[in-house]
N, C-alpha and C positions, 0 to 999 in steps of 0.2 A: 505494500500501500503507500510505504514511505516515499519508492522508486519512482511509481506513478506519479505522485502529487510533486516528489522532485522535475521530474520529466517535464509538467504539464508545469509548474512554474517556468522553469528553462526554456521550454517552448513560447511560452506567452512573452518571455522577457527579450528573447530574439526575434516574435514579431513585432515587438514593440519599437525595437530598435531599430530593425528597417525601415517599420514604417516612416519614422522618423527621420532618419538617413534619405528615403525615397521626398519626403516632406524639403529637405532642406537643399537638397539637389533641383527639385521642382522650383523652388524659391531662384536659387542662384542662375539655373541654365533650363528656363520655362520653355525657349525654341526645342530645345533638343530631345525634351520631354514629350511633346506633342507628337513624334512618329511612335506608329502601333508597334512595333514589331522588331526587334534585331534581327539580321540578316539569317543569324544561326537558328533563329525560332521562330522566322515566319511560318514556314513550312508547317509549323502546331496550330499555328493560328487556322491557317488554310484548311487544314483537315479538321479542328475542333470548332469552327466555326466561332459563336459566340462565347457557347462554352469554354473554349478556353481562353478566350482573349483576360480574362483575370488571373491566368494561370502563368503567361508569360510577361516579365519585366519589360519596361519601358527600355530601350536602346542604353538609356543613360545611367539607368541604373542596373542593365547588364554590364555595360562596360566597367562600370566604378567596380560589382562585384568581382570580375574578373582581375581586375588589375589589384584593388587590393587583398583578394586572395593567393597572389600566387607572387607576389614583389617580396623583396627579402630588404632589410637593413644593412648597409654595408658599409665598410671603413670610418668606422665613428660613429655611425649611426645618423647621419643626414644625408644621405644616397640612399636611393633604392635602387634596385632593380631586379630586370628579369635573371631568373638562371631556372633553365628547364629542367639538367637534371637533378639540381634540389627541390624543384618542383613536384618530382616523384618520391621525393623521402616523409614517410608519416611523421605524424608527431608523436613524442613519448616522453614523459617526466625523467625517464630514465634513458635515453638516446643510446646507442650504440656508436653512433660518428655525431663529427661536428665540422663546423666551417668557417672558417677563415675569408679575410677578404683583404687586400692589399692593393696597389697601382696596377700592380700585374693580372689578377683576376681573384678567382677563386677558387679554392682549396677545401677538397672535403676529404676527412680523414677519419679513420677509425677509432675508436677509443678503448675496444678491446678485441678480439679476435672476431669475426662475424662468420658464420658458418656458410659454405655453401648453399645457396637459396633461402638464404633465412633475410628477413626483410632491411634495410639497412633503415634507422629512424635519426631525428634527430630531433632539437628543442626548441620547438617556436618561440621560447619566451615565456616567462609570466602570463601575459597578453596573448593569448593568442585568440581571440574571438574571430576575427576576421579571417581566419584561416579556414 
């Protein structure tokens, strides 16, 4: 029962945060929010008609979610970048690897021996709600 209650509270909190973010994006970039569906999901709207329209995010919301869920802080934390191979690593509070960056690029190193076929994990940090 407590697990269900926690999940419901978390779901409501995430939905509320997403709604607040969409509202902010709509206020800041109203012309971009007017488009009906991003190219990657336009087919879903076409196949699902009006019923699917509410399930597909506006292009700006979709792009914001895409960027914020796939960027990593680099070199001191004030620079962000897309790092495709890091994007494949899942979060773990006890990760099997860590990444560093400098002016030359990104380095992923294991923190312990990793068995063949074992998933490589990294820590997204204390607040990884955008991931």
